[in-house]
PDB file of the backbone (N, CA, C, O) and the ligand in Angstrom, with CONECT records:
HET     ZN  A 101       1
ATOM      1  N   MET A   1      47.628  12.782 218.416  1.00  0.00           N
ATOM      2  CA  MET A   1      48.384  13.998 218.792  1.00  0.00           C
ATOM      3  C   MET A   1      47.771  15.235 218.130  1.00  0.00           C
ATOM      4  O   MET A   1      47.554  15.236 216.919  1.00  0.00           O
ATOM      5  N   ALA A   2      47.498  16.252 218.881  1.00  0.00           N
ATOM      6  CA  ALA A   2      46.856  17.465 218.338  1.00  0.00           C
ATOM      7  C   ALA A   2      47.877  18.328 217.608  1.00  0.00           C
ATOM      8  O   ALA A   2      48.995  18.532 218.082  1.00  0.00           O
ATOM      9  N   ARG A   3      47.461  18.840 216.421  1.00  0.00           N
ATOM     10  CA  ARG A   3      48.358  19.704 215.650  1.00  0.00           C
ATOM     11  C   ARG A   3      48.099  21.164 215.984  1.00  0.00           C
ATOM     12  O   ARG A   3      46.939  21.573 216.047  1.00  0.00           O
ATOM     13  N   ARG A   4      49.134  21.962 216.200  1.00  0.00           N
ATOM     14  CA  ARG A   4      49.005  23.362 216.622  1.00  0.00           C
ATOM     15  C   ARG A   4      48.399  24.245 215.534  1.00  0.00           C
ATOM     16  O   ARG A   4      47.617  25.148 215.832  1.00  0.00           O
ATOM     17  N   GLU A   5      48.755  23.989 214.273  1.00  0.00           N
ATOM     18  CA  GLU A   5      48.309  24.860 213.174  1.00  0.00           C
ATOM     19  C   GLU A   5      46.801  24.821 212.969  1.00  0.00           C
ATOM     20  O   GLU A   5      46.214  25.731 212.384  1.00  0.00           O
ATOM     21  N   GLY A   6      46.183  23.747 213.463  1.00  0.00           N
ATOM     22  CA  GLY A   6      44.763  23.515 213.218  1.00  0.00           C
ATOM     23  C   GLY A   6      43.890  24.701 213.560  1.00  0.00           C
ATOM     24  O   GLY A   6      43.298  25.285 212.653  1.00  0.00           O
ATOM     25  N   GLY A   7      43.776  25.089 214.818  1.00  0.00           N
ATOM     26  CA  GLY A   7      42.872  26.185 215.190  1.00  0.00           C
ATOM     27  C   GLY A   7      43.589  27.225 216.008  1.00  0.00           C
ATOM     28  O   GLY A   7      43.820  27.030 217.202  1.00  0.00           O
ATOM     29  N   THR A   8      43.946  28.339 215.376  1.00  0.00           N
ATOM     30  CA  THR A   8      44.597  29.412 216.112  1.00  0.00           C
ATOM     31  C   THR A   8      43.524  30.294 216.744  1.00  0.00           C
ATOM     32  O   THR A   8      42.771  30.958 216.031  1.00  0.00           O
ATOM     33  N   SER A   9      43.451  30.307 218.041  1.00  0.00           N
ATOM     34  CA  SER A   9      42.429  31.110 218.714  1.00  0.00           C
ATOM     35  C   SER A   9      42.830  32.587 218.692  1.00  0.00           C
ATOM     36  O   SER A   9      44.007  32.916 218.543  1.00  0.00           O
ATOM     37  N   SER A  10      41.851  33.462 218.841  1.00  0.00           N
ATOM     38  CA  SER A  10      42.144  34.901 218.826  1.00  0.00           C
ATOM     39  C   SER A  10      43.038  35.281 220.007  1.00  0.00           C
ATOM     40  O   SER A  10      43.841  36.209 219.919  1.00  0.00           O
ATOM     41  N   ALA A  11      42.885  34.551 221.110  1.00  0.00           N
ATOM     42  CA  ALA A  11      43.702  34.831 222.297  1.00  0.00           C
ATOM     43  C   ALA A  11      45.177  34.589 221.982  1.00  0.00           C
ATOM     44  O   ALA A  11      46.058  35.327 222.424  1.00  0.00           O
ATOM     45  N   GLU A  12      45.417  33.539 221.209  1.00  0.00           N
ATOM     46  CA  GLU A  12      46.793  33.186 220.863  1.00  0.00           C
ATOM     47  C   GLU A  12      47.398  34.281 219.988  1.00  0.00           C
ATOM     48  O   GLU A  12      48.558  34.653 220.165  1.00  0.00           O
ATOM     49  N   VAL A  13      46.610  34.794 219.046  1.00  0.00           N
ATOM     50  CA  VAL A  13      47.064  35.866 218.161  1.00  0.00           C
ATOM     51  C   VAL A  13      47.414  37.088 218.994  1.00  0.00           C
ATOM     52  O   VAL A  13      48.432  37.738 218.759  1.00  0.00           O
ATOM     53  N   HIS A  14      46.561  37.400 219.976  1.00  0.00           N
ATOM     54  CA  HIS A  14      46.795  38.545 220.850  1.00  0.00           C
ATOM     55  C   HIS A  14      48.115  38.374 221.592  1.00  0.00           C
ATOM     56  O   HIS A  14      48.897  39.317 221.709  1.00  0.00           O
ATOM     57  N   ASP A  15      48.358  37.162 222.093  1.00  0.00           N
ATOM     58  CA  ASP A  15      49.603  36.876 222.810  1.00  0.00           C
ATOM     59  C   ASP A  15      50.808  37.131 221.922  1.00  0.00           C
ATOM     60  O   ASP A  15      51.809  37.705 222.351  1.00  0.00           O
ATOM     61  N   ARG A  16      50.690  36.689 220.662  1.00  0.00           N
ATOM     62  CA  ARG A  16      51.824  36.854 219.745  1.00  0.00           C
ATOM     63  C   ARG A  16      52.105  38.325 219.476  1.00  0.00           C
ATOM     64  O   ARG A  16      53.260  38.730 219.349  1.00  0.00           O
ATOM     65  N   LYS A  17      51.043  39.126 219.388  1.00  0.00           N
ATOM     66  CA  LYS A  17      51.218  40.568 219.184  1.00  0.00           C
ATOM     67  C   LYS A  17      51.986  41.168 220.350  1.00  0.00           C
ATOM     68  O   LYS A  17      52.919  41.951 220.170  1.00  0.00           O
ATOM     69  N   GLU A  18      51.571  40.782 221.549  1.00  0.00           N
ATOM     70  CA  GLU A  18      52.257  41.298 222.741  1.00  0.00           C
ATOM     71  C   GLU A  18      53.693  40.834 222.790  1.00  0.00           C
ATOM     72  O   GLU A  18      54.586  41.569 223.212  1.00  0.00           O
ATOM     73  N   GLU A  19      53.908  39.599 222.352  1.00  0.00           N
ATOM     74  CA  GLU A  19      55.250  39.040 222.356  1.00  0.00           C
ATOM     75  C   GLU A  19      56.144  39.847 221.410  1.00  0.00           C
ATOM     76  O   GLU A  19      57.290  40.150 221.740  1.00  0.00           O
ATOM     77  N   ALA A  20      55.614  40.189 220.239  1.00  0.00           N
ATOM     78  CA  ALA A  20      56.360  40.970 219.258  1.00  0.00           C
ATOM     79  C   ALA A  20      56.703  42.345 219.831  1.00  0.00           C
ATOM     80  O   ALA A  20      57.823  42.831 219.675  1.00  0.00           O
ATOM     81  N   GLU A  21      55.734  42.957 220.488  1.00  0.00           N
ATOM     82  CA  GLU A  21      55.942  44.270 221.100  1.00  0.00           C
ATOM     83  C   GLU A  21      57.030  44.187 222.163  1.00  0.00           C
ATOM     84  O   GLU A  21      57.906  45.048 222.245  1.00  0.00           O
ATOM     85  N   GLN A  22      56.957  43.145 222.966  1.00  0.00           N
ATOM     86  CA  GLN A  22      57.930  42.914 224.030  1.00  0.00           C
ATOM     87  C   GLN A  22      59.333  42.779 223.440  1.00  0.00           C
ATOM     88  O   GLN A  22      60.297  43.326 223.974  1.00  0.00           O
ATOM     89  N   ARG A  23      59.435  42.041 222.327  1.00  0.00           N
ATOM     90  CA  ARG A  23      60.750  41.843 221.702  1.00  0.00           C
ATOM     91  C   ARG A  23      61.310  43.164 221.198  1.00  0.00           C
ATOM     92  O   ARG A  23      62.513  43.413 221.280  1.00  0.00           O
ATOM     93  N   ARG A  24      60.395  44.034 220.658  1.00  0.00           N
ATOM     94  CA  ARG A  24      60.857  45.314 220.139  1.00  0.00           C
ATOM     95  C   ARG A  24      61.418  46.161 221.274  1.00  0.00           C
ATOM     96  O   ARG A  24      62.449  46.818 221.123  1.00  0.00           O
ATOM     97  N   VAL A  25      60.734  46.139 222.401  1.00  0.00           N
ATOM     98  CA  VAL A  25      61.185  46.890 223.577  1.00  0.00           C
ATOM     99  C   VAL A  25      62.534  46.368 224.043  1.00  0.00           C
ATOM    100  O   VAL A  25      63.438  47.138 224.366  1.00  0.00           O
ATOM    101  N   GLU A  26      62.656  45.029 224.073  1.00  0.00           N
ATOM    102  CA  GLU A  26      63.919  44.434 224.511  1.00  0.00           C
ATOM    103  C   GLU A  26      65.056  44.793 223.564  1.00  0.00           C
ATOM    104  O   GLU A  26      66.178  45.045 224.003  1.00  0.00           O
ATOM    105  N   ALA A  27      64.767  44.818 222.262  1.00  0.00           N
ATOM    106  CA  ALA A  27      65.788  45.155 221.273  1.00  0.00           C
ATOM    107  C   ALA A  27      66.262  46.589 221.475  1.00  0.00           C
ATOM    108  O   ALA A  27      67.454  46.878 221.375  1.00  0.00           O
ATOM    109  N   THR A  28      65.310  47.491 221.761  1.00  0.00           N
ATOM    110  CA  THR A  28      65.659  48.892 221.986  1.00  0.00           C
ATOM    111  C   THR A  28      66.526  49.029 223.230  1.00  0.00           C
ATOM    112  O   THR A  28      67.530  49.741 223.228  1.00  0.00           O
ATOM    113  N   LEU A  29      66.127  48.342 224.286  1.00  0.00           N
ATOM    114  CA  LEU A  29      66.896  48.400 225.524  1.00  0.00           C
ATOM    115  C   LEU A  29      68.281  47.814 225.300  1.00  0.00           C
ATOM    116  O   LEU A  29      69.270  48.314 225.835  1.00  0.00           O
ATOM    117  N   GLY A  30      68.345  46.741 224.499  1.00  0.00           N
ATOM    118  CA  GLY A  30      69.611  46.098 224.206  1.00  0.00           C
ATOM    119  C   GLY A  30      70.580  47.057 223.549  1.00  0.00           C
ATOM    120  O   GLY A  30      71.768  47.059 223.870  1.00  0.00           O
ATOM    121  N   ALA A  31      70.081  47.876 222.626  1.00  0.00           N
ATOM    122  CA  ALA A  31      70.926  48.840 221.928  1.00  0.00           C
ATOM    123  C   ALA A  31      71.524  49.823 222.927  1.00  0.00           C
ATOM    124  O   ALA A  31      72.704  50.163 222.851  1.00  0.00           O
ATOM    125  N   GLU A  32      70.687  50.280 223.872  1.00  0.00           N
ATOM    126  CA  GLU A  32      71.177  51.218 224.880  1.00  0.00           C
ATOM    127  C   GLU A  32      72.224  50.562 225.765  1.00  0.00           C
ATOM    128  O   GLU A  32      73.216  51.186 226.142  1.00  0.00           O
ATOM    129  N   GLU A  33      71.988  49.282 226.096  1.00  0.00           N
ATOM    130  CA  GLU A  33      72.941  48.574 226.939  1.00  0.00           C
ATOM    131  C   GLU A  33      74.291  48.442 226.250  1.00  0.00           C
ATOM    132  O   GLU A  33      75.331  48.591 226.891  1.00  0.00           O
ATOM    133  N   SER A  34      74.283  48.162 224.947  1.00  0.00           N
ATOM    134  CA  SER A  34      75.564  47.976 224.262  1.00  0.00           C
ATOM    135  C   SER A  34      76.307  49.296 224.158  1.00  0.00           C
ATOM    136  O   SER A  34      77.538  49.309 224.133  1.00  0.00           O
ATOM    137  N   ARG A  35      75.565  50.433 224.097  1.00  0.00           N
ATOM    138  CA  ARG A  35      76.226  51.739 224.112  1.00  0.00           C
ATOM    139  C   ARG A  35      76.939  51.930 225.435  1.00  0.00           C
ATOM    140  O   ARG A  35      78.090  52.364 225.479  1.00  0.00           O
ATOM    141  N   ASP A  36      76.232  51.596 226.529  1.00  0.00           N
ATOM    142  CA  ASP A  36      76.828  51.711 227.861  1.00  0.00           C
ATOM    143  C   ASP A  36      78.041  50.809 227.974  1.00  0.00           C
ATOM    144  O   ASP A  36      79.036  51.168 228.604  1.00  0.00           O
ATOM    145  N   LEU A  37      77.956  49.627 227.359  1.00  0.00           N
ATOM    146  CA  LEU A  37      79.037  48.663 227.419  1.00  0.00           C
ATOM    147  C   LEU A  37      80.273  49.200 226.712  1.00  0.00           C
ATOM    148  O   LEU A  37      81.394  49.006 227.184  1.00  0.00           O
ATOM    149  N   ALA A  38      80.079  49.867 225.594  1.00  0.00           N
ATOM    150  CA  ALA A  38      81.208  50.444 224.850  1.00  0.00           C
ATOM    151  C   ALA A  38      81.895  51.493 225.709  1.00  0.00           C
ATOM    152  O   ALA A  38      83.124  51.563 225.746  1.00  0.00           O
ATOM    153  N   GLU A  39      81.101  52.312 226.403  1.00  0.00           N
ATOM    154  CA  GLU A  39      81.648  53.348 227.284  1.00  0.00           C
ATOM    155  C   GLU A  39      82.421  52.688 228.423  1.00  0.00           C
ATOM    156  O   GLU A  39      83.502  53.135 228.808  1.00  0.00           O
ATOM    157  N   LEU A  40      81.839  51.617 228.948  1.00  0.00           N
ATOM    158  CA  LEU A  40      82.470  50.889 230.053  1.00  0.00           C
ATOM    159  C   LEU A  40      83.810  50.319 229.613  1.00  0.00           C
ATOM    160  O   LEU A  40      84.784  50.353 230.367  1.00  0.00           O
ATOM    161  N   ARG A  41      83.859  49.791 228.379  1.00  0.00           N
ATOM    162  CA  ARG A  41      85.111  49.215 227.859  1.00  0.00           C
ATOM    163  C   ARG A  41      86.173  50.301 227.737  1.00  0.00           C
ATOM    164  O   ARG A  41      87.346  50.060 228.023  1.00  0.00           O
ATOM    165  N   ARG A  42      85.759  51.513 227.307  1.00  0.00           N
ATOM    166  CA  ARG A  42      86.715  52.619 227.177  1.00  0.00           C
ATOM    167  C   ARG A  42      87.292  52.967 228.541  1.00  0.00           C
ATOM    168  O   ARG A  42      88.489  53.213 228.689  1.00  0.00           O
ATOM    169  N   VAL A  43      86.400  52.981 229.544  1.00  0.00           N
ATOM    170  CA  VAL A  43      86.855  53.308 230.906  1.00  0.00           C
ATOM    171  C   VAL A  43      87.789  52.221 231.421  1.00  0.00           C
ATOM    172  O   VAL A  43      88.801  52.516 232.058  1.00  0.00           O
ATOM    173  N   GLU A  44      87.446  50.947 231.141  1.00  0.00           N
ATOM    174  CA  GLU A  44      88.299  49.841 231.580  1.00  0.00           C
ATOM    175  C   GLU A  44      89.668  49.923 230.917  1.00  0.00           C
ATOM    176  O   GLU A  44      90.691  49.667 231.553  1.00  0.00           O
ATOM    177  N   ALA A  45      89.680  50.284 229.632  1.00  0.00           N
ATOM    178  CA  ALA A  45      90.950  50.422 228.901  1.00  0.00           C
ATOM    179  C   ALA A  45      91.771  51.542 229.529  1.00  0.00           C
ATOM    180  O   ALA A  45      92.991  51.432 229.656  1.00  0.00           O
ATOM    181  N   ALA A  46      91.090  52.628 229.925  1.00  0.00           N
ATOM    182  CA  ALA A  46      91.781  53.753 230.560  1.00  0.00           C
ATOM    183  C   ALA A  46      92.389  53.304 231.888  1.00  0.00           C
ATOM    184  O   ALA A  46      93.508  53.686 232.230  1.00  0.00           O
ATOM    185  N   LEU A  47      91.640  52.492 232.629  1.00  0.00           N
ATOM    186  CA  LEU A  47      92.147  52.006 233.914  1.00  0.00           C
ATOM    187  C   LEU A  47      93.369  51.110 233.711  1.00  0.00           C
ATOM    188  O   LEU A  47      94.306  51.128 234.509  1.00  0.00           O
ATOM    189  N   GLN A  48      93.341  50.322 232.624  1.00  0.00           N
ATOM    190  CA  GLN A  48      94.493  49.468 232.330  1.00  0.00           C
ATOM    191  C   GLN A  48      95.710  50.308 231.996  1.00  0.00           C
ATOM    192  O   GLN A  48      96.829  49.980 232.392  1.00  0.00           O
ATOM    193  N   ARG A  49      95.485  51.423 231.246  1.00  0.00           N
ATOM    194  CA  ARG A  49      96.600  52.315 230.924  1.00  0.00           C
ATOM    195  C   ARG A  49      97.145  52.946 232.203  1.00  0.00           C
ATOM    196  O   ARG A  49      98.347  53.166 232.352  1.00  0.00           O
ATOM    197  N   LEU A  50      96.210  53.232 233.129  1.00  0.00           N
ATOM    198  CA  LEU A  50      96.607  53.806 234.414  1.00  0.00           C
ATOM    199  C   LEU A  50      97.516  52.824 235.149  1.00  0.00           C
ATOM    200  O   LEU A  50      98.513  53.210 235.760  1.00  0.00           O
ATOM    201  N   ASP A  51      97.141  51.525 235.071  1.00  0.00           N
ATOM    202  CA  ASP A  51      97.928  50.460 235.700  1.00  0.00           C
ATOM    203  C   ASP A  51      99.315  50.360 235.099  1.00  0.00           C
ATOM    204  O   ASP A  51     100.306  50.231 235.818  1.00  0.00           O
ATOM    205  N   SER A  52      99.385  50.420 233.772  1.00  0.00           N
ATOM    206  CA  SER A  52     100.671  50.204 233.095  1.00  0.00           C
ATOM    207  C   SER A  52     101.484  51.487 232.994  1.00  0.00           C
ATOM    208  O   SER A  52     102.591  51.492 232.456  1.00  0.00           O
ATOM    209  N   GLY A  53     100.923  52.578 233.516  1.00  0.00           N
ATOM    210  CA  GLY A  53     101.685  53.822 233.558  1.00  0.00           C
ATOM    211  C   GLY A  53     101.663  54.616 232.268  1.00  0.00           C
ATOM    212  O   GLY A  53     102.413  55.581 232.123  1.00  0.00           O
ATOM    213  N   THR A  54     100.806  54.221 231.321  1.00  0.00           N
ATOM    214  CA  THR A  54     100.735  54.955 230.055  1.00  0.00           C
ATOM    215  C   THR A  54      99.503  55.851 229.992  1.00  0.00           C
ATOM    216  O   THR A  54      99.246  56.488 228.971  1.00  0.00           O
ATOM    217  N   TYR A  55      98.746  55.900 231.078  1.00  0.00           N
ATOM    218  CA  TYR A  55      97.550  56.741 231.088  1.00  0.00           C
ATOM    219  C   TYR A  55      97.937  58.204 230.904  1.00  0.00           C
ATOM    220  O   TYR A  55      98.885  58.693 231.518  1.00  0.00           O
ATOM    221  N   GLY A  56      97.182  58.894 230.044  1.00  0.00           N
ATOM    222  CA  GLY A  56      97.466  60.307 229.819  1.00  0.00           C
ATOM    223  C   GLY A  56      98.362  60.539 228.619  1.00  0.00           C
ATOM    224  O   GLY A  56      98.552  61.673 228.180  1.00  0.00           O
ATOM    225  N   ASP A  57      98.925  59.429 228.079  1.00  0.00           N
ATOM    226  CA  ASP A  57      99.726  59.559 226.860  1.00  0.00           C
ATOM    227  C   ASP A  57      98.845  59.230 225.660  1.00  0.00           C
ATOM    228  O   ASP A  57      98.016  58.321 225.703  1.00  0.00           O
ATOM    229  N   CYS A  58      99.046  59.991 224.593  1.00  0.00           N
ATOM    230  CA  CYS A  58      98.271  59.767 223.389  1.00  0.00           C
ATOM    231  C   CYS A  58      98.609  58.395 222.794  1.00  0.00           C
ATOM    232  O   CYS A  58      99.778  58.041 222.643  1.00  0.00           O
ATOM    233  N   ALA A  59      97.559  57.626 222.459  1.00  0.00           N
ATOM    234  CA  ALA A  59      97.778  56.285 221.903  1.00  0.00           C
ATOM    235  C   ALA A  59      98.347  56.368 220.494  1.00  0.00           C
ATOM    236  O   ALA A  59      98.959  55.412 220.018  1.00  0.00           O
ATOM    237  N   ASP A  60      98.152  57.502 219.821  1.00  0.00           N
ATOM    238  CA  ASP A  60      98.616  57.631 218.439  1.00  0.00           C
ATOM    239  C   ASP A  60     100.014  58.229 218.338  1.00  0.00           C
ATOM    240  O   ASP A  60     100.880  57.664 217.671  1.00  0.00           O
ATOM    241  N   CYS A  61     100.247  59.382 219.004  1.00  0.00           N
ATOM    242  CA  CYS A  61     101.541  60.050 218.843  1.00  0.00           C
ATOM    243  C   CYS A  61     102.415  59.953 220.099  1.00  0.00           C
ATOM    244  O   CYS A  61     103.593  60.308 220.062  1.00  0.00           O
ATOM    245  N   GLY A  62     101.839  59.470 221.213  1.00  0.00           N
ATOM    246  CA  GLY A  62     102.637  59.272 222.413  1.00  0.00           C
ATOM    247  C   GLY A  62     102.850  60.525 223.244  1.00  0.00           C
ATOM    248  O   GLY A  62     103.445  60.466 224.320  1.00  0.00           O
ATOM    249  N   GLU A  63     102.365  61.667 222.747  1.00  0.00           N
ATOM    250  CA  GLU A  63     102.499  62.915 223.502  1.00  0.00           C
ATOM    251  C   GLU A  63     101.480  62.915 224.645  1.00  0.00           C
ATOM    252  O   GLU A  63     100.423  62.294 224.540  1.00  0.00           O
ATOM    253  N   PRO A  64     101.807  63.620 225.740  1.00  0.00           N
ATOM    254  CA  PRO A  64     100.846  63.687 226.854  1.00  0.00           C
ATOM    255  C   PRO A  64      99.547  64.382 226.430  1.00  0.00           C
ATOM    256  O   PRO A  64      99.565  65.415 225.761  1.00  0.00           O
ATOM    257  N   ILE A  65      98.430  63.790 226.835  1.00  0.00           N
ATOM    258  CA  ILE A  65      97.132  64.409 226.561  1.00  0.00           C
ATOM    259  C   ILE A  65      96.935  65.530 227.576  1.00  0.00           C
ATOM    260  O   ILE A  65      97.273  65.367 228.749  1.00  0.00           O
ATOM    261  N   SER A  66      96.392  66.668 227.140  1.00  0.00           N
ATOM    262  CA  SER A  66      96.239  67.801 228.044  1.00  0.00           C
ATOM    263  C   SER A  66      95.328  67.446 229.222  1.00  0.00           C
ATOM    264  O   SER A  66      94.347  66.718 229.075  1.00  0.00           O
ATOM    265  N   LEU A  67      95.680  67.979 230.387  1.00  0.00           N
ATOM    266  CA  LEU A  67      94.924  67.689 231.601  1.00  0.00           C
ATOM    267  C   LEU A  67      93.462  68.091 231.446  1.00  0.00           C
ATOM    268  O   LEU A  67      92.557  67.410 231.928  1.00  0.00           O
ATOM    269  N   GLN A  68      93.254  69.221 230.759  1.00  0.00           N
ATOM    270  CA  GLN A  68      91.894  69.715 230.554  1.00  0.00           C
ATOM    271  C   GLN A  68      91.052  68.687 229.795  1.00  0.00           C
ATOM    272  O   GLN A  68      89.880  68.467 230.103  1.00  0.00           O
ATOM    273  N   ARG A  69      91.689  68.058 228.784  1.00  0.00           N
ATOM    274  CA  ARG A  69      90.984  67.055 227.996  1.00  0.00           C
ATOM    275  C   ARG A  69      90.690  65.823 228.842  1.00  0.00           C
ATOM    276  O   ARG A  69      89.607  65.245 228.754  1.00  0.00           O
ATOM    277  N   LEU A  70      91.666  65.423 229.666  1.00  0.00           N
ATOM    278  CA  LEU A  70      91.467  64.248 230.512  1.00  0.00           C
ATOM    279  C   LEU A  70      90.384  64.495 231.563  1.00  0.00           C
ATOM    280  O   LEU A  70      89.659  63.581 231.956  1.00  0.00           O
ATOM    281  N   LEU A  71      90.291  65.742 232.004  1.00  0.00           N
ATOM    282  CA  LEU A  71      89.270  66.062 233.006  1.00  0.00           C
ATOM    283  C   LEU A  71      87.873  65.986 232.399  1.00  0.00           C
ATOM    284  O   LEU A  71      86.931  65.518 233.038  1.00  0.00           O
ATOM    285  N   SER A  72      87.754  66.455 231.156  1.00  0.00           N
ATOM    286  CA  SER A  72      86.424  66.428 230.521  1.00  0.00           C
ATOM    287  C   SER A  72      86.133  65.054 229.932  1.00  0.00           C
ATOM    288  O   SER A  72      84.978  64.631 229.870  1.00  0.00           O
ATOM    289  N   GLN A  73      87.212  64.336 229.488  1.00  0.00           N
ATOM    290  CA  GLN A  73      87.020  62.992 228.935  1.00  0.00           C
ATOM    291  C   GLN A  73      88.071  62.050 229.512  1.00  0.00           C
ATOM    292  O   GLN A  73      89.088  61.777 228.874  1.00  0.00           O
ATOM    293  N   PRO A  74      87.817  61.550 230.735  1.00  0.00           N
ATOM    294  CA  PRO A  74      88.830  60.728 231.427  1.00  0.00           C
ATOM    295  C   PRO A  74      89.244  59.489 230.652  1.00  0.00           C
ATOM    296  O   PRO A  74      90.342  58.971 230.858  1.00  0.00           O
ATOM    297  N   ALA A  75      88.379  59.004 229.760  1.00  0.00           N
ATOM    298  CA  ALA A  75      88.699  57.774 229.026  1.00  0.00           C
ATOM    299  C   ALA A  75      89.294  58.064 227.651  1.00  0.00           C
ATOM    300  O   ALA A  75      89.419  57.160 226.825  1.00  0.00           O
ATOM    301  N   ALA A  76      89.662  59.328 227.403  1.00  0.00           N
ATOM    302  CA  ALA A  76      90.215  59.695 226.096  1.00  0.00           C
ATOM    303  C   ALA A  76      91.496  58.916 225.816  1.00  0.00           C
ATOM    304  O   ALA A  76      92.367  58.801 226.679  1.00  0.00           O
ATOM    305  N   GLU A  77      91.601  58.381 224.594  1.00  0.00           N
ATOM    306  CA  GLU A  77      92.772  57.565 224.242  1.00  0.00           C
ATOM    307  C   GLU A  77      93.874  58.385 223.607  1.00  0.00           C
ATOM    308  O   GLU A  77      95.044  58.006 223.661  1.00  0.00           O
ATOM    309  N   CYS A  78      93.507  59.516 223.000  1.00  0.00           N
ATOM    310  CA  CYS A  78      94.532  60.263 222.275  1.00  0.00           C
ATOM    311  C   CYS A  78      94.306  61.765 222.423  1.00  0.00           C
ATOM    312  O   CYS A  78      93.247  62.208 222.869  1.00  0.00           O
ATOM    313  N   CYS A  79      95.320  62.537 222.041  1.00  0.00           N
ATOM    314  CA  CYS A  79      95.274  63.980 222.193  1.00  0.00           C
ATOM    315  C   CYS A  79      94.267  64.604 221.207  1.00  0.00           C
ATOM    316  O   CYS A  79      93.746  63.937 220.313  1.00  0.00           O
ATOM    317  N   VAL A  80      94.021  65.876 221.402  1.00  0.00           N
ATOM    318  CA  VAL A  80      93.007  66.564 220.595  1.00  0.00           C
ATOM    319  C   VAL A  80      93.324  66.459 219.108  1.00  0.00           C
ATOM    320  O   VAL A  80      92.440  66.202 218.291  1.00  0.00           O
ATOM    321  N   ALA A  81      94.610  66.663 218.764  1.00  0.00           N
ATOM    322  CA  ALA A  81      95.005  66.653 217.357  1.00  0.00           C
ATOM    323  C   ALA A  81      94.760  65.283 216.723  1.00  0.00           C
ATOM    324  O   ALA A  81      94.237  65.187 215.613  1.00  0.00           O
ATOM    325  N   CYS A  82      95.146  64.219 217.448  1.00  0.00           N
ATOM    326  CA  CYS A  82      94.980  62.877 216.902  1.00  0.00           C
ATOM    327  C   CYS A  82      93.505  62.473 216.875  1.00  0.00           C
ATOM    328  O   CYS A  82      93.060  61.773 215.966  1.00  0.00           O
ATOM    329  N   GLN A  83      92.746  62.928 217.892  1.00  0.00           N
ATOM    330  CA  GLN A  83      91.312  62.644 217.910  1.00  0.00           C
ATOM    331  C   GLN A  83      90.653  63.264 216.684  1.00  0.00           C
ATOM    332  O   GLN A  83      89.807  62.645 216.039  1.00  0.00           O
ATOM    333  N   ALA A  84      91.055  64.501 216.372  1.00  0.00           N
ATOM    334  CA  ALA A  84      90.512  65.195 215.200  1.00  0.00           C
ATOM    335  C   ALA A  84      90.878  64.428 213.932  1.00  0.00           C
ATOM    336  O   ALA A  84      90.059  64.282 213.025  1.00  0.00           O
ATOM    337  N   ARG A  85      92.133  63.934 213.881  1.00  0.00           N
ATOM    338  CA  ARG A  85      92.558  63.145 212.716  1.00  0.00           C
ATOM    339  C   ARG A  85      91.722  61.877 212.599  1.00  0.00           C
ATOM    340  O   ARG A  85      91.286  61.506 211.510  1.00  0.00           O
ATOM    341  N   ARG A  86      91.501  61.203 213.762  1.00  0.00           N
ATOM    342  CA  ARG A  86      90.704  59.971 213.765  1.00  0.00           C
ATOM    343  C   ARG A  86      89.297  60.244 213.256  1.00  0.00           C
ATOM    344  O   ARG A  86      88.771  59.508 212.421  1.00  0.00           O
ATOM    345  N   GLU A  87      88.692  61.315 213.772  1.00  0.00           N
ATOM    346  CA  GLU A  87      87.321  61.635 213.372  1.00  0.00           C
ATOM    347  C   GLU A  87      87.258  62.000 211.904  1.00  0.00           C
ATOM    348  O   GLU A  87      86.301  61.668 211.205  1.00  0.00           O
ATOM    349  N   HIS A  88      88.296  62.692 211.444  1.00  0.00           N
ATOM    350  CA  HIS A  88      88.355  63.067 210.029  1.00  0.00           C
ATOM    351  C   HIS A  88      88.414  61.809 209.173  1.00  0.00           C
ATOM    352  O   HIS A  88      87.726  61.694 208.158  1.00  0.00           O
ATOM    353  N   ARG A  89      89.269  60.849 209.613  1.00  0.00           N
ATOM    354  CA  ARG A  89      89.403  59.582 208.898  1.00  0.00           C
ATOM    355  C   ARG A  89      88.091  58.814 208.889  1.00  0.00           C
ATOM    356  O   ARG A  89      87.672  58.285 207.859  1.00  0.00           O
ATOM    357  N   ALA A  90      87.445  58.761 210.060  1.00  0.00           N
ATOM    358  CA  ALA A  90      86.181  58.035 210.180  1.00  0.00           C
ATOM    359  C   ALA A  90      85.134  58.660 209.265  1.00  0.00           C
ATOM    360  O   ALA A  90      84.376  57.963 208.590  1.00  0.00           O
ATOM    361  N   GLY A  91      85.110  60.004 209.259  1.00  0.00           N
ATOM    362  CA  GLY A  91      84.148  60.702 208.405  1.00  0.00           C
ATOM    363  C   GLY A  91      84.417  60.444 206.941  1.00  0.00           C
ATOM    364  O   GLY A  91      83.489  60.266 206.152  1.00  0.00           O
ATOM    365  N   ALA A  92      85.710  60.421 206.569  1.00  0.00           N
ATOM    366  CA  ALA A  92      86.075  60.187 205.176  1.00  0.00           C
ATOM    367  C   ALA A  92      85.694  58.769 204.757  1.00  0.00           C
ATOM    368  O   ALA A  92      85.272  58.528 203.627  1.00  0.00           O
ATOM    369  N   ALA A  93      85.858  57.818 205.718  1.00  0.00           N
ATOM    370  CA  ALA A  93      85.552  56.428 205.412  1.00  0.00           C
ATOM    371  C   ALA A  93      84.066  56.237 205.159  1.00  0.00           C
ATOM    372  O   ALA A  93      83.660  55.406 204.347  1.00  0.00           O
ATOM    373  N   GLN A  94      83.255  57.027 205.876  1.00  0.00           N
ATOM    374  CA  GLN A  94      81.804  56.914 205.714  1.00  0.00           C
ATOM    375  C   GLN A  94      81.329  57.563 204.418  1.00  0.00           C
ATOM    376  O   GLN A  94      80.206  57.336 203.970  1.00  0.00           O
ATOM    377  N   GLY A  95      82.194  58.365 203.832  1.00  0.00           N
ATOM    378  CA  GLY A  95      81.840  58.950 202.548  1.00  0.00           C
ATOM    379  C   GLY A  95      81.453  60.363 202.694  1.00  0.00           C
ATOM    380  O   GLY A  95      81.121  61.017 201.705  1.00  0.00           O
TER     381      GLY A  95
HETATM  382 ZN    ZN A 101      98.282  62.473 219.622  1.00  0.00          ZN2+
END
């Protein structure tokens, strides 16, 4: 039985380099796909709220989200004030 480690040809090394490059490209594309997926999940959640009749209500305080905000961000979960609070909290958590 022939052992693989014995003689690595230069062609094989070249293939591995290309393979590594290919993986890097795939990893980059994967990151973009997961960003799109997160956006898609937000939209799906908004559609579910639309189904249950809670669409347009702030998820945090329950007050109606302004129409202007919904028009610019249809998948918004909460009103401007609560969004600002959330972002403030997130920023504080990051340090
Ligand atoms: Zn709110």
